[in-house]
Structure formats: structure tokens, C-alpha cells
N, C-alpha and C positions, 0 to 999 in steps of 0.2 A: 504494500500500500504506500501511498504518498504521505509523508510526515512533515509537520512543522515543529521546529524545536524552539523552546523558550529557555533562555538562560536567566535565572532569577538570582541575582547576587544580593541577598538581604542582609540584615543586621546580625542575625543569629547564625546564618549559614548560607551556602550556595547550593542551588538546586537546578538540575536540567530536567525538563519535562517534555516528552514527545506527545504531540496531539495528531490525530488523523484529521482529514479535511471535513469531518463532521463535528470537530472540536471535542472528541472523546479522548481521554488520557489513555495512551498506549503503554508508556514506560516512563520511568523517572529514576533519578539518582540524586542523593543528597549527602552533603558533608557539612558538619558543624564548624563554625568559624571561631577561632580563638579570640577571646575578649581580653583586652589589656586595660588595667585601671592604675596608671602610674601614681596618681595622687587623688585625693577626694575631689569629685566633680570632673575628673578627666577620664575620657574613654577613647581608646585607640584600637585600630586594626592594622595588621601587617598587609599592605597592599600586594606584596609578592605572594602571600598566602591566598588572598582573594583570587588572584590570577591563576595560581596553581590549582585551587579547588575548582575554578571554572573549567580549566582544561581537563582535569580528571573526570568531572561529572559529564562533560560533553563527550569525551572519549568513551566513557562507560556506556552511555545511551547510544551513541553513534555506532559503536562496534556491534552492539546487539541488533540495531536496525540493519546494518550491513549483513550480518549473519542470517537474518530472517528474510533477506531479499527486499527490504523496504528502501524507498528513495526519499532522501531529505530534500525538500523543496527550498526551504529558507530557514533562517535563524532570526529570532527576535530577542532583544536584550531588555531586561528591566532591573532596577537597582535601588538600593538605599540611596537617598537623594543628596542630602546636603553634605555628606561625608566628603572630606577634602583630601585629595592625593597630590603630593608634590613629587615631581620626578624630573629626571634629565632625559630629554628626548634624544640626545646625542648618544648616550651610553646606556640608558635604561635604569640608571642608578636611582634608588629611593633614599634621599637624605634624611627622611623622618618617617615614622609610622603615620598612617592616615589618621586624621582627626575626625572622629565620628560625630554625627549630627547630635548625639546626646551630650557631647562634651560641653562643659560650661566654663572653660578656662578664660574665655574672653567676655564673660558676663559683665565684669566691672568696667571694661573698656566700652562696651555697648551702653552701659548706664551713663558713663561720662559723656559719650556722644549725644545721648538723649538729653541730658541736662544742658548740653551746649546748643540745643535747639536743632539737631540734625534729623530728629525723628520724622517730622512732617515731610521733608524732602525725600527720605527713604520710602515712606508710606506712599507718597504721590507717584514716585518714579517706578517703584518695583511692586507695589501692592502688598509688601511685607511689613512686619514690625521690626524695629531695630533690636534684634535679639541674637544671642550667640548661637542659636539653633542653626542659623543659615551660614553659608560658606564664606562670605566676604571677610568677616572678622577672623576666621581661622587662617585664611591666606595671609592677612595682614600680620597675624601673630607669627607665622612662619618666617615672613620677611624680617620682622623686627628682631627675631632671635637668630638671625644670620644663617638660617638653615640652607638658604639658596646661594650663599656667597661663592662657593666653589663649583657651582653647577654650570656646565658649559652651555646648555640650552634649557633654561628653566621653564617649567611647565606646571600649571595648576589645572586640576581636573576633578570632576565628580567621577563616581565609580563607573558610570557608563562609558565615559571617554577613555578611562584607563583600560577597560576591557576591550573596547573597540580598537584602540591603538595596539594592544597586545595581540589580539586575534588576527589583525590584518598585517602583522609582520613585525611590530615593535620597532627596534632600531633599523630593521631592514624594510623600510617603507611603510611603517604603520601609519594609519590615518588618524588625524587629530581633529575630532569632530564631536559635537553634541547636538542636542535638539531642544526646543523651547520648554518642554515640561521639566527638564532638569535645569536648564539655564535659568529659568524663572525662580529657582530655589537658591541661587547663589547670592542674591541681593545686589547683583551687578548688571542685570538685564533690564532694559526699559520694557515695561509690560505692554506698552502700546506698539512700539516699533519692532519688538522682538530682536533687538540688537544690543550689544554691550553699550551701556550708558557711560558717556564721558564723565558725567557728574559723579556717578557711583564709583567708577574706577579711580577717579581723582580723590574722592573722599577716603577710600581705603588704600590709596597709593599702590594700585595694581596696574602693571604694564599690560595693556591689552594684547601685546604680542605673546604673552604667556598663556593666553586663554584660547580655547578651541574655536573653530568655526561653528556657527549655529545654522543647521539645516532643518528641513521638515522632519517630523517624527516618522513618516513613512518613506523616507528617502532611501536610495540605494547607498548603503554605508560601506560599500566595498565587499570583498569576499574573504572567507576564512583562508588564511595562508596554509598551504600544504606543509610548510615547515613547522607550523604551530600545532595544528590538529590534522594529521594526515587523513583521518577517517572522514573529515568534513572538507577536504580540499575543494576550494572554489565554490562552496555553498554561499550564496549571497546573504548578507545581513540586510534585511529590508524593513526593520521596524525597531525603534527604541523609545521607551517611555520610562519615566520615574515610577517607582513601585506603586504609589498611591493613584497616580493617573492611569497606570496599567490596570489596576483593580477596577477603576471607574469604567475603563474601556471593556475589560473582561466581564463586567456585570451588565454590559450592553446599555449603559446609561447615556444614550446618544442624543436624547432630547432635553432641552432646558427644563429644569425642575426635577430631574431624576437624581436620586441621591444614593450613595453607597456608604456603608460603614465597615471598615476593616479592623479586626481585632488581631493585630500581629504583635510585634515587639512593642509598638505603641498602638494607640487607637486613633483612627483617622476617618474623618467624615468629609466627603466631597460632594458638592452639588454642581451639576452641569448648569451653567448660566448663559450658554449660547455664545454667539460670535462677537458680541460687543464687550469691550473691556469694562468690568463692573466697577461700580462705586465702592468706596471703602465701607466695610461693615464692621462695626465695633466688636472687638474681641476675636475676629476672624481675619484670614488673609486671602488675598486674591492671587490667582496663579494661572498658568496656562495648563489646560487639560491635555491638548494635543494640537498639532498642526498637520493637516492632511493636504498635501500639495500647497495651495495658496490659502486654504480655508482654516481659520483659527477657531478653536473652541476654548472658552475660558471656564474656570471653576472657582468657587469660593470654598475655602477649606478650614476645618477645625482640626487641631492636632493635640493629642495627649501623648506626652513623651514616653510614658511607661504604661503598658498593659501586660502583654505576655512576659515582658522582662521582670515584672513583679512575681509572676508564677515561677520563673526561673530562680528568682531569689529565694522563694519559699522552698524550692527543691534543693538548690545547690548550697545555699548559705545556712538556712534554718533547718534543713533536713526534715521538713514537714511531709514531703512527698517523695516517693521513689521515682515517679514519672509524672510529667506535667499533666497527662491525661487523668491522673488520680484526683485532680482538684475538685471536680464536680461531685464525685462520690463523697469526698471528705466534707464539702460544704453542705451536702444534703444529709449528712449524718446528724445534724442538729436542726432544730426548728427555726432558729434565727441566729443573729450574730451576738446575742447576749449583751447588746448595747455597745459593742466594739465598733469603731469606725477606722477604716484603713484609707489613708491618703497616700497613693503611690508616687509621691513627688521626689523620687530618687535623684532626678536631674532637673529639678525645678518644675514649674507648672506651665503648660502651654495654654492653648485656647480654653476658655476665653479670658483666663486670668493673666497670663504673660508675666509671671513672677519668677525670675531666675534665682531669687534668694530663698524660695520655698524649699522645704526638705520633707522627706517622707515621714509619716507618723502613724502609729496605731494608738488610738485613744479609747477611753471608756473601759479600761481593763478592770476586771474584778476577779475574785477567786472562781467565779462561774464561767470565765472565758478560757477556753482551751484551743487546741489545734483546729477543731471543727469550726468554732466561732470565728477564728481569725481567717480561715479559708473562706467562710461565708462572707465575711466583711470585705475580703478582696474581690470576690465575684460581684458583690453589690457595687463596689467602687468603680468597677469597669463600666457598669451600666450608668452610674451617676456621672462619670466623666463625659460620656457621650450625651447624656441628657443635658449637661451644661452647654454642650455645643448645639444641640437641637433647639434649646431655648434661645441661644444667641442667633441662630438662623431665623427663628420666629420674630425676635425683636428687630432684626435687620430687614424684615419684610420679605424674606425668602420662604416661599410656601413649600412645605415638605409634606408629601402625601403618603410616602412609605419609605422604608429603609431596606436596601438590599445588602444583606450581611455576608461577609466572608472572613477568611483568616482562621488560624488554628483554634482560637478560643470560641469561635462561632459554632463549633461542634457542641457546645454546652447548651442544651435546651433551657436550663435554668437561667443562664445569662440572657438569652434572647427573649425569653418571656419577661424577665425583669426590664429589659430594654423597651419592649413594646408598651409595658405599663407605665414606666417612667416617662417615656417620650410621648405617650398617648398616640402612637403611630403603629400601623401594621409593620411587622418585620418579616421579610422574606429571606430565608436562608438559601443561598445559591446551591444548586446540585453539586457543583464543584467548589470546594472551599479554596482551591488554588486559583482564585480569580486573577491574581497578579500575573501568574505564569500564563493563564489563558489570554489575558490582555496582550502580553508580549507576543504570543504565538499568533493571535488573530490579527494584530496590526501588521505583523510580518507577512501573514498570508494575504492581507489586503494589499500591501506593498508589492507582493509578488504576483498579484493578479488571480489568486485562488478564488477570492470573492470580489464581486463587482460593486457592492454597496454596503453601507452600514445597515440598511433595512434587512438585507440578506443575513447579516450576522445577528441582528436582533432576534430573528426568528429562531435561532439556535439556543438562546438562553432559556434555562429552565430553573425552577426552584424545587426543593424537596419538602419544605414545610413553611407554613405561614403562621406567625404568632400574632394574635390579636390582643389589643390592650384590655386590661381588666380594671376593676375599681382601684383608683390610685391612692386611696386614703393612707394605707400603711406605707407604701413606698414614698409618698409625699413627706410623711413624718421622718422616715429614714433619710431622705434626701436633705431635709432641713437640718438634721443632726450632722450629716456629712459636710454640708456647706459651712457649718460652724467649725468643724474640725479643719476644713481647708483654711479658714481665716486664721486659725491658731498656727497652722503649719507655715 
């Protein structure tokens, strides 16, 4: 059969997923990514490990496809977005580990710039808030710490660009490109022109020659080099999207007003708002969803920095869980959280609070609170974080009629029922929770001509369960207690 491959380089790991032309998953391979925490508030990845895991998972799936007589038509790439890679395009050397989107080392600098009155310019030009979440201040930090001083051909990239350059040959002719869904997360791109902004690059002292070319999301991004992945030699790369925009695409949210919620490492809510650059919505950010040829689609986004990462913390640091999938059973082992409130602000608070100085907390502890109650409080907090965003959407005049849910934590019925009741919206769980990979594969298929229109793709989206809102009285009380805990955090 003919296959479309999606390379999904996420925050927790790297995955390659093979889809057939009916968008069914045929095969996959996954490898977990090492997390580095040099100091409190700092999060790093080894970009060479990201590339190595990308190559190994691609080879794994491609070799089985070849052995089974399948043909790979094209490859799509999706990635953790704001994470910043500094490298030397002349030698391939990486002078510093990648600074992850969760990293808060530049929070103080961003606060200083905000106090100096730079926030409105950033907001107007980029659609973003002046926060260390985004890439620009990370690039500036690398420059100010002389990381690039001995680099022959200094280059700054988000993970999509790093993988594209590596897959298309690296130092032997690798292509240095990105597209608007990723570029719009750097805080350096003009949201209306979709070009690097002179004002923003001047503000952060970034030389535009160190930044990649911006092309359409469904462009022909070159071919996989035979010297890099022999099993995929000359397979075209025909689609690239940042992970949250890829999930929006994979959930077939192609019409204005359609909204998806992804419960991954963080929790992210995106609404398709159509072809016109949106007005600023308090507590949320504006971003590019995708650019297909000359046609741009924008989105409004809410971002919670920690969701699944808190589950990892309960598993790896607190030893509450043997496996992340055990969380729901532990949470259901008790009737309620016993008054405990969990605020997963391990790396500050994102939308709609935007407080980099917030820290995680578990409050309301008593002798009656044990592992089950804390697990339950965590599950509730995931729904509360997304409720805070759906409330911000409503206050901003963005009508939301339903949420299309995906991501690993969306497997929990308890969470999605809590979400439906908290947000007073129907929640539809996608048949495939791998919406991010599906988005990368389907935009690549669109770019390769497998499908002729978005309508054709929309017909292929299905959901496995619909969760309807229930009486909100008890969750409203819980949400009120949680918001008070947020204020204390």
C-alpha cells in the first residue's frame, strides 16, 4: 500500500507514525527523549539526540514498510515549537543544548522589557505576550552568554528547521527553512506579513541572517538524503507544522470557530479564526495555524505549560504511579480529592494568567489526603486549566460550540467528562489520539497531491465518544477553590 509518514518530535519523545491514504495508522515507532534540568526553572534537550531519535524511528518504520512491499509517498514533520536550537551550519556543531519552551531562565529579562514598555509592540507585531515561553529571548540569552562566538556560520532554529536541515543533508547541502506556524512562535515574525520583523529582531539583537527562510506549510521542503536515511532516499518532505497547529489540522478543524484541545506535555486549546489576522484577546495569543500555498489561516491559542508533564512527575519523582496510564484508576479509587487542590505550575503559568513567577503547589492537605486524592486533584486541575482558557475565549467573544480532544491524557474518560462539565461544552474524543502525527501526515499528503481539498480530508475525521456537560454545581465549587489556590501559587 501507499504510506504517508509523520515525524513527530515532541517534548517527551520522538515518534514516527505511518498512515495509509485512508488516514489509518499502519505502524509506529517511539523513543523517549532525555530531559535535562540544569538549575531550577531551566529545561534543556540535546538536539543531537532529537536528530538521532528521529533517524532511528524513521528507519524503524521505513524498513518494515520496505519489507512489506509498501511505498512511502511523502514525509511530514511536526515538532515542539518554541524550543530553540543553536548550531553551526558550516560544521554541524551544537555549542549548547537546546533551550526548551518550558525553560524560564529569561523570565526576569522579559519582565524588565515589559516594565520598559516593550510589551505592546511585541503584542501588536507578533500576536504574542512578552514571555520567556517563546524563542526570541532564548536566542538573545545564547548570544549574551557568548555561546555563538566561535561559531563559523551561526544559526538559530526551532526543532522543525533543525530536523529539516539534518534530513536533507546537514553540512552536505541541508536546507535551512521553516514555515509560519513555527515562525509565529519565535516572537520574531510579523503576524500580518509572515516575514521576520525588523523591529523584533532589532529588539532582541538577532541577525536575520541567522534565521531560516519562511515558506508555506505545504511547500516542497526538499527530499530525504540517501546518506541520512537510506530507507527513505529521495522521499519528498511536503508538509511541516508546529505540534499544536498539526493537532488542529489533524482534528480537521478547517472552518472558523472549530476548536481542539490537546492534553500532551502541556494542555493547548486552539481555535481556527479564519484568514484575517485576529484582534488581541486578553489572556490568549494569536498565531498562524497554517499557510497552504498563498492562503493563510490564523488561530487564537491558550497554553498551559504543564499537563502530562505533571503525570510524569507523579510517576518519576513521587513514585505514585508505575505507569502514566495508572493515573485514572488511582484517581477513581477515591470519591473526591478530599479538599486537595493541585496547581501544576512547575514552569510558571501560561494562559490566561501569564505569570512566570508562579510555582506548583498542592494545597488543602489533611490526614485524609493520600495518593488517590492527590491523583484526583491532578486530573481535576487538567480540566480546570482548560476551563480557564475556554472562559477566556468566551470573554474574548470567540464562540466555542464543542471541543475536539486528543493527546495521551484524553484517553481518560474521567478527564473528558470533567472537561465537558467544567466548560459546559460537548467534548468529542478523536478516534485517533495521535492527532498531531495525523496532522503532519495529512498536510504532507495534501502537499503531495494525495488529497485535493480540505473538505476531502474533513470527511475522514471520526470520533469515538462524545461527552456531554452535566450539572456544574460541584465542579463550579471545585473550580472556585482551584482559582484561589492559583492566586496563592
